[in-house]
N, CA, C and O atoms as a GROMACS GRO file, in nm:
protein
  376
    1MET      N    1 -11.545   2.304   2.866
    1MET     CA    2 -11.450   2.406   2.825
    1MET      C    3 -11.339   2.339   2.745
    1MET      O    4 -11.294   2.230   2.778
    2LEU      N    5 -11.296   2.407   2.639
    2LEU     CA    6 -11.189   2.355   2.554
    2LEU      C    7 -11.053   2.394   2.611
    2LEU      O    8 -11.032   2.508   2.653
    3ALA      N    9 -10.962   2.300   2.610
    3ALA     CA   10 -10.828   2.324   2.664
    3ALA      C   11 -10.739   2.390   2.559
    3ALA      O   12 -10.758   2.368   2.439
    4PRO      N   13 -10.641   2.471   2.604
    4PRO     CA   14 -10.543   2.524   2.510
    4PRO      C   15 -10.479   2.409   2.432
    4PRO      O   16 -10.449   2.304   2.488
    5GLY      N   17 -10.458   2.431   2.303
    5GLY     CA   18 -10.401   2.328   2.217
    5GLY      C   19 -10.503   2.242   2.146
    5GLY      O   20 -10.468   2.164   2.057
    6THR      N   21 -10.631   2.255   2.183
    6THR     CA   22 -10.736   2.177   2.118
    6THR      C   23 -10.750   2.222   1.973
    6THR      O   24 -10.764   2.340   1.944
    7GLU      N   25 -10.746   2.125   1.882
    7GLU     CA   26 -10.765   2.154   1.740
    7GLU      C   27 -10.916   2.165   1.714
    7GLU      O   28 -10.994   2.079   1.755
    8ILE      N   29 -10.955   2.271   1.644
    8ILE     CA   30 -11.096   2.294   1.617
    8ILE      C   31 -11.119   2.324   1.469
    8ILE      O   32 -11.026   2.354   1.394
    9ARG      N   33 -11.245   2.316   1.431
    9ARG     CA   34 -11.290   2.365   1.301
    9ARG      C   35 -11.404   2.462   1.330
    9ARG      O   36 -11.491   2.433   1.412
   10VAL      N   37 -11.403   2.576   1.263
   10VAL     CA   38 -11.514   2.669   1.275
   10VAL      C   39 -11.628   2.612   1.192
   10VAL      O   40 -11.608   2.573   1.077
   11LYS      N   41 -11.747   2.606   1.250
   11LYS     CA   42 -11.861   2.548   1.180
   11LYS      C   43 -11.881   2.614   1.044
   11LYS      O   44 -11.872   2.736   1.031
   12LEU      N   45 -11.908   2.532   0.946
   12LEU     CA   46 -11.938   2.581   0.812
   12LEU      C   47 -12.090   2.597   0.805
   12LEU      O   48 -12.160   2.513   0.750
   13ASP      N   49 -12.137   2.706   0.862
   13ASP     CA   50 -12.281   2.731   0.874
   13ASP      C   51 -12.308   2.874   0.827
   13ASP      O   52 -12.223   2.962   0.839
   14TRP      N   53 -12.427   2.896   0.772
   14TRP     CA   54 -12.465   3.026   0.719
   14TRP      C   55 -12.605   3.061   0.770
   14TRP      O   56 -12.700   3.062   0.691
   15PRO      N   57 -12.620   3.089   0.901
   15PRO     CA   58 -12.753   3.117   0.956
   15PRO      C   59 -12.820   3.238   0.892
   15PRO      O   60 -12.943   3.248   0.893
   16GLU      N   61 -12.742   3.329   0.835
   16GLU     CA   62 -12.801   3.447   0.772
   16GLU      C   63 -12.888   3.410   0.652
   16GLU      O   64 -12.969   3.491   0.607
   17THR      N   65 -12.871   3.287   0.599
   17THR     CA   66 -12.956   3.243   0.489
   17THR      C   67 -13.092   3.194   0.538
   17THR      O   68 -13.182   3.170   0.457
   18ARG      N   69 -13.106   3.178   0.670
   18ARG     CA   70 -13.230   3.125   0.727
   18ARG      C   71 -13.318   3.234   0.789
   18ARG      O   72 -13.427   3.205   0.837
   19GLY      N   73 -13.271   3.357   0.789
   19GLY     CA   74 -13.351   3.464   0.847
   19GLY      C   75 -13.265   3.566   0.917
   19GLY      O   76 -13.142   3.557   0.914
   20PRO      N   77 -13.329   3.663   0.981
   20PRO     CA   78 -13.253   3.768   1.049
   20PRO      C   79 -13.160   3.708   1.156
   20PRO      O   80 -13.200   3.620   1.232
   21CYS      N   81 -13.039   3.757   1.160
   21CYS     CA   82 -12.943   3.709   1.259
   21CYS      C   83 -12.835   3.814   1.279
   21CYS      O   84 -12.823   3.909   1.203
   22HIS      N   85 -12.758   3.792   1.382
   22HIS     CA   86 -12.644   3.878   1.414
   22HIS      C   87 -12.528   3.784   1.440
   22HIS      O   88 -12.521   3.721   1.545
   23ILE      N   89 -12.436   3.774   1.346
   23ILE     CA   90 -12.326   3.678   1.355
   23ILE      C   91 -12.197   3.750   1.391
   23ILE      O   92 -12.160   3.849   1.328
   24ARG      N   93 -12.129   3.698   1.494
   24ARG     CA   94 -12.002   3.756   1.536
   24ARG      C   95 -11.884   3.672   1.488
   24ARG      O   96 -11.770   3.698   1.527
   25THR      N   97 -11.910   3.573   1.402
   25THR     CA   98 -11.804   3.487   1.351
   25THR      C   99 -11.773   3.527   1.207
   25THR      O  100 -11.862   3.526   1.122
   26PRO      N  101 -11.648   3.564   1.179
   26PRO     CA  102 -11.615   3.609   1.044
   26PRO      C  103 -11.642   3.504   0.937
   26PRO      O  104 -11.614   3.385   0.955
   27HIS      N  105 -11.698   3.549   0.825
   27HIS     CA  106 -11.725   3.458   0.714
   27HIS      C  107 -11.600   3.385   0.668
   27HIS      O  108 -11.605   3.266   0.637
   28TYR      N  109 -11.488   3.456   0.663
   28TYR     CA  110 -11.366   3.398   0.606
   28TYR      C  111 -11.307   3.286   0.692
   28TYR      O  112 -11.214   3.219   0.648
   29LEU      N  113 -11.360   3.266   0.812
   29LEU     CA  114 -11.309   3.158   0.897
   29LEU      C  115 -11.399   3.035   0.899
   29LEU      O  116 -11.360   2.931   0.950
   30ARG      N  117 -11.517   3.045   0.844
   30ARG     CA  118 -11.610   2.931   0.847
   30ARG      C  119 -11.552   2.815   0.767
   30ARG      O  120 -11.514   2.829   0.651
   31GLY      N  121 -11.547   2.699   0.833
   31GLY     CA  122 -11.490   2.579   0.772
   31GLY      C  123 -11.340   2.566   0.790
   31GLY      O  124 -11.283   2.463   0.753
   32ARG      N  125 -11.275   2.667   0.846
   32ARG     CA  126 -11.129   2.664   0.864
   32ARG      C  127 -11.092   2.594   0.995
   32ARG      O  128 -11.172   2.589   1.089
   33THR      N  129 -10.972   2.540   0.999
   33THR     CA  130 -10.922   2.475   1.121
   33THR      C  131 -10.824   2.568   1.192
   33THR      O  132 -10.753   2.647   1.130
   34GLY      N  133 -10.824   2.556   1.324
   34GLY     CA  134 -10.735   2.636   1.407
   34GLY      C  135 -10.707   2.565   1.538
   34GLY      O  136 -10.742   2.449   1.556
   35THR      N  137 -10.643   2.637   1.629
   35THR     CA  138 -10.604   2.582   1.758
   35THR      C  139 -10.646   2.678   1.868
   35THR      O  140 -10.621   2.798   1.860
   36VAL      N  141 -10.710   2.625   1.972
   36VAL     CA  142 -10.747   2.708   2.087
   36VAL      C  143 -10.619   2.754   2.156
   36VAL      O  144 -10.534   2.673   2.193
   37GLU      N  145 -10.608   2.886   2.174
   37GLU     CA  146 -10.493   2.943   2.246
   37GLU      C  147 -10.524   2.953   2.395
   37GLU      O  148 -10.444   2.913   2.479
   38ARG      N  149 -10.645   3.008   2.426
   38ARG     CA  150 -10.683   3.019   2.566
   38ARG      C  151 -10.830   3.053   2.580
   38ARG      O  152 -10.892   3.109   2.489
   39HIS      N  153 -10.884   3.018   2.694
   39HIS     CA  154 -11.022   3.052   2.732
   39HIS      C  155 -11.019   3.193   2.790
   39HIS      O  156 -10.940   3.221   2.880
   40LEU      N  157 -11.103   3.281   2.738
   40LEU     CA  158 -11.103   3.421   2.783
   40LEU      C  159 -11.204   3.447   2.894
   40LEU      O  160 -11.201   3.554   2.956
   41GLY      N  161 -11.293   3.352   2.919
   41GLY     CA  162 -11.400   3.369   3.017
   41GLY      C  163 -11.532   3.332   2.954
   41GLY      O  164 -11.538   3.295   2.837
   42ASP      N  165 -11.638   3.342   3.033
   42ASP     CA  166 -11.773   3.314   2.985
   42ASP      C  167 -11.849   3.446   2.980
   42ASP      O  168 -11.849   3.523   3.077
   43PHE      N  169 -11.915   3.472   2.866
   43PHE     CA  170 -11.983   3.599   2.844
   43PHE      C  171 -12.120   3.575   2.782
   43PHE      O  172 -12.141   3.473   2.717
   44PRO      N  173 -12.214   3.670   2.802
   44PRO     CA  174 -12.345   3.656   2.738
   44PRO      C  175 -12.326   3.648   2.585
   44PRO      O  176 -12.249   3.724   2.527
   45TYR      N  177 -12.398   3.556   2.524
   45TYR     CA  178 -12.384   3.528   2.382
   45TYR      C  179 -12.442   3.643   2.299
   45TYR      O  180 -12.563   3.665   2.303
   46PRO      N  181 -12.359   3.717   2.224
   46PRO     CA  182 -12.406   3.835   2.153
   46PRO      C  183 -12.506   3.806   2.043
   46PRO      O  184 -12.583   3.894   2.005
   47GLU      N  185 -12.508   3.684   1.990
   47GLU     CA  186 -12.604   3.651   1.886
   47GLU      C  187 -12.746   3.649   1.941
   47GLU      O  188 -12.842   3.665   1.865
   48ASP      N  189 -12.762   3.629   2.072
   48ASP     CA  190 -12.893   3.641   2.137
   48ASP      C  191 -12.916   3.784   2.186
   48ASP      O  192 -13.027   3.836   2.172
   49LEU      N  193 -12.815   3.846   2.242
   49LEU     CA  194 -12.830   3.983   2.293
   49LEU      C  195 -12.876   4.080   2.184
   49LEU      O  196 -12.951   4.173   2.213
   50ALA      N  197 -12.833   4.058   2.062
   50ALA     CA  198 -12.867   4.148   1.952
   50ALA      C  199 -13.018   4.157   1.929
   50ALA      O  200 -13.067   4.257   1.877
   51PHE      N  201 -13.090   4.052   1.967
   51PHE     CA  202 -13.235   4.048   1.947
   51PHE      C  203 -13.311   4.053   2.080
   51PHE      O  204 -13.428   4.016   2.086
   52ALA      N  205 -13.243   4.097   2.185
   52ALA     CA  206 -13.302   4.111   2.319
   52ALA      C  207 -13.358   3.978   2.370
   52ALA      O  208 -13.456   3.976   2.444
   53ARG      N  209 -13.295   3.868   2.329
   53ARG     CA  210 -13.332   3.737   2.381
   53ARG      C  211 -13.247   3.707   2.504
   53ARG      O  212 -13.137   3.760   2.516
   54PRO      N  213 -13.297   3.624   2.595
   54PRO     CA  214 -13.212   3.583   2.708
   54PRO      C  215 -13.084   3.519   2.653
   54PRO      O  216 -13.089   3.434   2.563
   55ALA      N  217 -12.972   3.560   2.707
   55ALA     CA  218 -12.843   3.513   2.655
   55ALA      C  219 -12.768   3.435   2.762
   55ALA      O  220 -12.735   3.488   2.868
   56ALA      N  221 -12.742   3.309   2.731
   56ALA     CA  222 -12.660   3.227   2.820
   56ALA      C  223 -12.516   3.279   2.818
   56ALA      O  224 -12.471   3.336   2.719
   57ARG      N  225 -12.447   3.258   2.928
   57ARG     CA  226 -12.304   3.291   2.934
   57ARG      C  227 -12.228   3.172   2.876
   57ARG      O  228 -12.235   3.061   2.929
   58LEU      N  229 -12.156   3.197   2.766
   58LEU     CA  230 -12.087   3.090   2.695
   58LEU      C  231 -11.938   3.118   2.688
   58LEU      O  232 -11.895   3.234   2.691
   59PRO      N  233 -11.858   3.012   2.678
   59PRO     CA  234 -11.713   3.028   2.670
   59PRO      C  235 -11.670   3.102   2.543
   59PRO      O  236 -11.722   3.077   2.434
   60LEU      N  237 -11.575   3.193   2.562
   60LEU     CA  238 -11.515   3.267   2.452
   60LEU      C  239 -11.366   3.233   2.452
   60LEU      O  240 -11.302   3.229   2.557
   61TYR      N  241 -11.311   3.210   2.332
   61TYR     CA  242 -11.173   3.165   2.320
   61TYR      C  243 -11.093   3.252   2.224
   61TYR      O  244 -11.149   3.313   2.132
   62HIS      N  245 -10.963   3.258   2.246
   62HIS     CA  246 -10.870   3.303   2.143
   62HIS      C  247 -10.837   3.178   2.063
   62HIS      O  248 -10.791   3.078   2.118
   63VAL      N  249 -10.860   3.185   1.932
   63VAL     CA  250 -10.830   3.073   1.844
   63VAL      C  251 -10.726   3.121   1.742
   63VAL      O  252 -10.741   3.227   1.681
   64ARG      N  253 -10.623   3.042   1.725
   64ARG     CA  254 -10.511   3.076   1.636
   64ARG      C  255 -10.528   3.001   1.503
   64ARG      O  256 -10.553   2.880   1.501
   65PHE      N  257 -10.513   3.076   1.394
   65PHE     CA  258 -10.519   3.020   1.260
   65PHE      C  259 -10.388   3.050   1.188
   65PHE      O  260 -10.327   3.155   1.209
   66ASP      N  261 -10.345   2.956   1.104
   66ASP     CA  262 -10.227   2.976   1.022
   66ASP      C  263 -10.262   3.080   0.915
   66ASP      O  264 -10.351   3.058   0.833
   67GLN      N  265 -10.194   3.194   0.917
   67GLN     CA  266 -10.229   3.304   0.826
   67GLN      C  267 -10.222   3.265   0.677
   67GLN      O  268 -10.315   3.297   0.603
   68PRO      N  269 -10.115   3.198   0.632
   68PRO     CA  270 -10.112   3.164   0.489
   68PRO      C  271 -10.232   3.079   0.443
   68PRO      O  272 -10.277   3.093   0.330
   69SER      N  273 -10.282   2.991   0.530
   69SER     CA  274 -10.396   2.908   0.489
   69SER      C  275 -10.526   2.989   0.484
   69SER      O  276 -10.619   2.951   0.412
   70VAL      N  277 -10.534   3.098   0.557
   70VAL     CA  278 -10.654   3.181   0.556
   70VAL      C  279 -10.650   3.282   0.442
   70VAL      O  280 -10.746   3.295   0.366
   71TRP      N  281 -10.539   3.352   0.429
   71TRP     CA  282 -10.529   3.463   0.333
   71TRP      C  283 -10.457   3.428   0.203
   71TRP      O  284 -10.461   3.505   0.107
   72GLY      N  285 -10.391   3.311   0.200
   72GLY     CA  286 -10.317   3.276   0.081
   72GLY      C  287 -10.188   3.353   0.064
   72GLY      O  288 -10.129   3.356  -0.044
   73GLN      N  289 -10.144   3.417   0.171
   73GLN     CA  290 -10.016   3.489   0.169
   73GLN      C  291  -9.960   3.493   0.310
   73GLN      O  292 -10.030   3.464   0.407
   74GLY      N  293  -9.834   3.530   0.320
   74GLY     CA  294  -9.767   3.532   0.449
   74GLY      C  295  -9.662   3.424   0.453
   74GLY      O  296  -9.637   3.354   0.354
   75HIS      N  297  -9.601   3.410   0.569
   75HIS     CA  298  -9.490   3.316   0.586
   75HIS      C  299  -9.528   3.211   0.690
   75HIS      O  300  -9.615   3.233   0.773
   76THR      N  301  -9.463   3.098   0.683
   76THR     CA  302  -9.482   2.994   0.783
   76THR      C  303  -9.460   3.054   0.921
   76THR      O  304  -9.360   3.121   0.944
   77GLY      N  305  -9.552   3.030   1.010
   77GLY     CA  306  -9.543   3.084   1.146
   77GLY      C  307  -9.626   3.211   1.165
   77GLY      O  308  -9.654   3.248   1.279
   78ASP      N  309  -9.665   3.278   1.056
   78ASP     CA  310  -9.755   3.393   1.068
   78ASP      C  311  -9.891   3.343   1.113
   78ASP      O  312  -9.939   3.240   1.066
   79ALA      N  313  -9.954   3.416   1.204
   79ALA     CA  314 -10.080   3.369   1.261
   79ALA      C  315 -10.183   3.480   1.267
   79ALA      O  316 -10.152   3.599   1.267
   80LEU      N  317 -10.306   3.437   1.273
   80LEU     CA  318 -10.422   3.522   1.293
   80LEU      C  319 -10.490   3.470   1.419
   80LEU      O  320 -10.521   3.351   1.427
   81VAL      N  321 -10.513   3.556   1.518
   81VAL     CA  322 -10.579   3.514   1.642
   81VAL      C  323 -10.713   3.587   1.651
   81VAL      O  324 -10.719   3.710   1.642
   82VAL      N  325 -10.820   3.510   1.668
   82VAL     CA  326 -10.956   3.564   1.665
   82VAL      C  327 -11.032   3.517   1.789
   82VAL      O  328 -11.010   3.405   1.836
   83GLU      N  329 -11.120   3.602   1.840
   83GLU     CA  330 -11.207   3.564   1.952
   83GLU      C  331 -11.332   3.499   1.895
   83GLU      O  332 -11.404   3.559   1.815
   84LEU      N  333 -11.358   3.374   1.939
   84LEU     CA  334 -11.474   3.299   1.891
   84LEU      C  335 -11.546   3.233   2.007
   84LEU      O  336 -11.484   3.180   2.099
   85PHE      N  337 -11.679   3.236   2.002
   85PHE     CA  338 -11.760   3.169   2.102
   85PHE      C  339 -11.769   3.020   2.072
   85PHE      O  340 -11.766   2.979   1.956
   86GLU      N  341 -11.781   2.940   2.177
   86GLU     CA  342 -11.780   2.794   2.165
   86GLU      C  343 -11.886   2.736   2.072
   86GLU      O  344 -11.856   2.637   2.005
   87PRO      N  345 -12.009   2.792   2.062
   87PRO     CA  346 -12.106   2.729   1.972
   87PRO      C  347 -12.062   2.724   1.826
   87PRO      O  348 -12.116   2.645   1.748
   88TRP      N  349 -11.966   2.804   1.788
   88TRP     CA  350 -11.917   2.804   1.651
   88TRP      C  351 -11.800   2.707   1.631
   88TRP      O  352 -11.751   2.694   1.519
   89LEU      N  353 -11.756   2.639   1.734
   89LEU     CA  354 -11.637   2.554   1.725
   89LEU      C  355 -11.673   2.407   1.733
   89LEU      O  356 -11.755   2.366   1.815
   90GLU      N  357 -11.610   2.329   1.647
   90GLU     CA  358 -11.622   2.184   1.649
   90GLU      C  359 -11.483   2.128   1.673
   90GLU      O  360 -11.387   2.166   1.606
   91THR      N  361 -11.472   2.036   1.768
   91THR     CA  362 -11.340   1.976   1.793
   91THR      C  363 -11.308   1.876   1.682
   91THR      O  364 -11.397   1.813   1.624
   92ILE      N  365 -11.180   1.864   1.654
   92ILE     CA  366 -11.131   1.771   1.553
   92ILE      C  367 -11.074   1.651   1.627
   92ILE      O  368 -10.988   1.665   1.714
   93ALA      N  369 -11.123   1.533   1.592
   93ALA     CA  370 -11.074   1.412   1.659
   93ALA      C  371 -10.928   1.389   1.624
   93ALA      O  372 -10.887   1.403   1.508
   94PRO      N  373 -10.847   1.352   1.727
   94PRO     CA  374 -10.704   1.328   1.701
   94PRO      C  375 -10.682   1.205   1.614
   94PRO      O  376 -10.568   1.171   1.582
   0.00000   0.00000   0.00000
């Protein structure tokens, strides 16, 4: 489980180019860095549930992103908080 404050990068992956899929991770966040705000619990992975596959219960997090770096507008301190499952997150070495 990732601790609050952990710096992460959303995987820069495009599984939809490899075949049918159901992605719950926004395109605009792929490759972006953020910070884990909190662990929300463990839930069945929707990318498997969408195809009636057995779904492991995986950690889901609130991840905070600096809004100006995502949208190219806003003010310092403006943030975007998104729910992301752990398989899409890569930790950034300090």
